[in-house]
N, C-alpha and C positions, 0 to 999 in steps of 0.2 A: 503492501500501500505505499508504504514513502515512497516508495522507488517514483511511486506513477505520479507521488500528487509535486517526488523533486525536475518530472519531466516536464507534467504541465504548466510548471513554472517556468521553467528556463524555454517552456517553446513563446511565449509572448511575445518576442523581439521577433521570432518569424510571425504571427501572426501579422504582426506593424508590419514589416516589408510587403508580406503578401499580400495584405488591401491596398496598397502604393501600386505594389501593381496591377493588382486586376482596374484600379481608380483610373491607372493610366493608360490600361491597356483600350478600355472601357476608351473612353476618352478617342483619343487614340481613330478606333473602327467608325465614329459616330461623331465628326468634327462638323455638322451642324448644330450639334450642341455644346454654345457659346459660356455656359455658365459657368459661373466658381460651383468647385468642387471642396467645402471641406472635409479635412480627415484626421479624423481625431490620432495622439499623437502621444503616449506616453511621458511626461517627461522626464526621464529619467537615461528617457532612448534620444531622445533630442538632445543632452547635454553628452553622448556618447563621441569619442575623438573624433573617431570614422564615419560619422551624420551624414554632414554636408555633404561630405563624397557623394557617399551612396547617394545616400536622396539624390542628388541631383544631377546624379547618369540615369536613374531609376526615368524621371521626370525629362531631364531633355534626351533618353535615347526614345521616347515616342514619341517625344518632338511638341509636346504639349508646353505650350508659354508658363511662365512662373504663374504671372495673377490668376493663372485660372486653378494654382491649387493655392488653398486658402489651413492653418496650420492652426486645428483646437487644441485647447489643452480648460481644466477645469482651473478657480480664482485657488481652492487650494494647495495646488498643485506647486505657485509659485516662491516661497515664500522661504524655500527653502534653494540655498543655491543661488540667492539672487543674485552677483553677481553674474557669476557665470550665462546663467539664463539669460538675461540681456541682452551680455556683450553677444550672445548667442543669433536674440532674436532680432538683433541688427544688422548681421551680417545676413541676414535671408530673407528679411527688408529692401534690405538694396539692393538682395537679388531680382525682387519683383516677386517673391510670400508676400504673404497676407498674412494674422492672426483675430482669430477669432477666442474672445478671453466665452468659455461655459457655463453656465452657472452658479453664472454671477448672487450672489448675497444668498447660497445656501451655504456659504463656509466664512470663515474669520474677512473681515473687510480692509484691510490696509492701503490705505488709496492714497496714501502716500510713494509709498513702490510703485499699487496696481497704474498708478497716471504717469509713472514714468516710461513703464513699457511701450511699444507699439504697435500697443494694439489697436483692427482698423472694427471692429465689433463687439459688442456688448450684449453678450445671453442672456438674461430674462432669467431666474429661477423658476422654473412652473410653480413652489410653492407660494410663489411671491404673485405673481400675474393669475395664477388661477383664482383669487381669496379679496381683489379687487370688487367685487360686488357685493360681498360682505363684510371683509375688514374694512373699515377706516384708517388706518395702520395700513394697512398691505394700498391700499388705497392712494394717500397718497408719498407715499416710498417711492410707488410705481413714478407716479407721477413727476416727486424730486428728482430723483434721478438719473431720469430721461430730460430732464432743465439739462443738470450737469453735463452728460454724456454733450449734448447736440451742444453744450458751452463750447466743446472738445472734440467740434468735429468729428464726433464719432458715431456710427449707424446705433438704434437702439430694437434688438429683435426680444420678443415673447418669447415665450419656448412654455411648450403643454398644451398649448389652448384646441379650447373643444368641444364647441360652442360656439352659433352667431350671436349670441345674448353680449359672451366675452369677447368673441373678435369686433365687434360695434364699438365696445367699453375702452377698450383700448386703442383702435384708432382717433378718439373721440382726446385719448389723453395723448399724441402726437407719435404712438407707437409706430415706427416706422417698416417694421419685418414682424410676421405673424407666422411661427410652429409651430405646429399639433396634428390631428388628426384630424381638425376640420379642413385641412384643405388635404391633406394622403394623408398615408399607412404605410409601416416602410411593403417592396414592392419590389414583385421577382426586377432583373437587366431586361428584359424583354418589355414588361408594362411602365419598366422607367422612361422607354423612346417613346412607347405610343406614348406615356402622362407626358412628356415635354411636350409631343406632336401636337396634342391635341391642347395644352397654354399658349405652353408657348413662341409656336411658331406661325 
């Protein structure tokens, strides 16, 4: 049992590279799809010494513009090795990659650190956005955060949205984008292609 658990832990790195490879292969095979695709990366893996070289090798090998690939991770992971992380993010940003901060509000928010990092999009955690219709504190928090991030030229995304009522409420609070089952659920690659063709072309 211990052996298999150890093998599972060690396989996460391989899983990440497999996902990056599959995303790039899909985009290469569907050049009509111009939207940016975000890839969730474990922080520890992004800080590995050979990460940048290997990442670029895959992206460039498939001929994918760097601006089409967004790197996404959670705020809970950014305070460990902060200086090393900032240097890595600055380097990748100069190469055209973009960064999304996932699940903002789910962990400890250190604004002094967070706002120095080159994020382009902040995604508000579903635990905040889902309660704006029932809790005044959440409603005020979403409005405050949206104004703050907009003043910094950041795009704000609301996560975990499943109802039309919540969609309309978030639009009225100047949220830029909405993510959740209201618009689409997880789907196969073939279904993604059809969905994109129907909705975006």
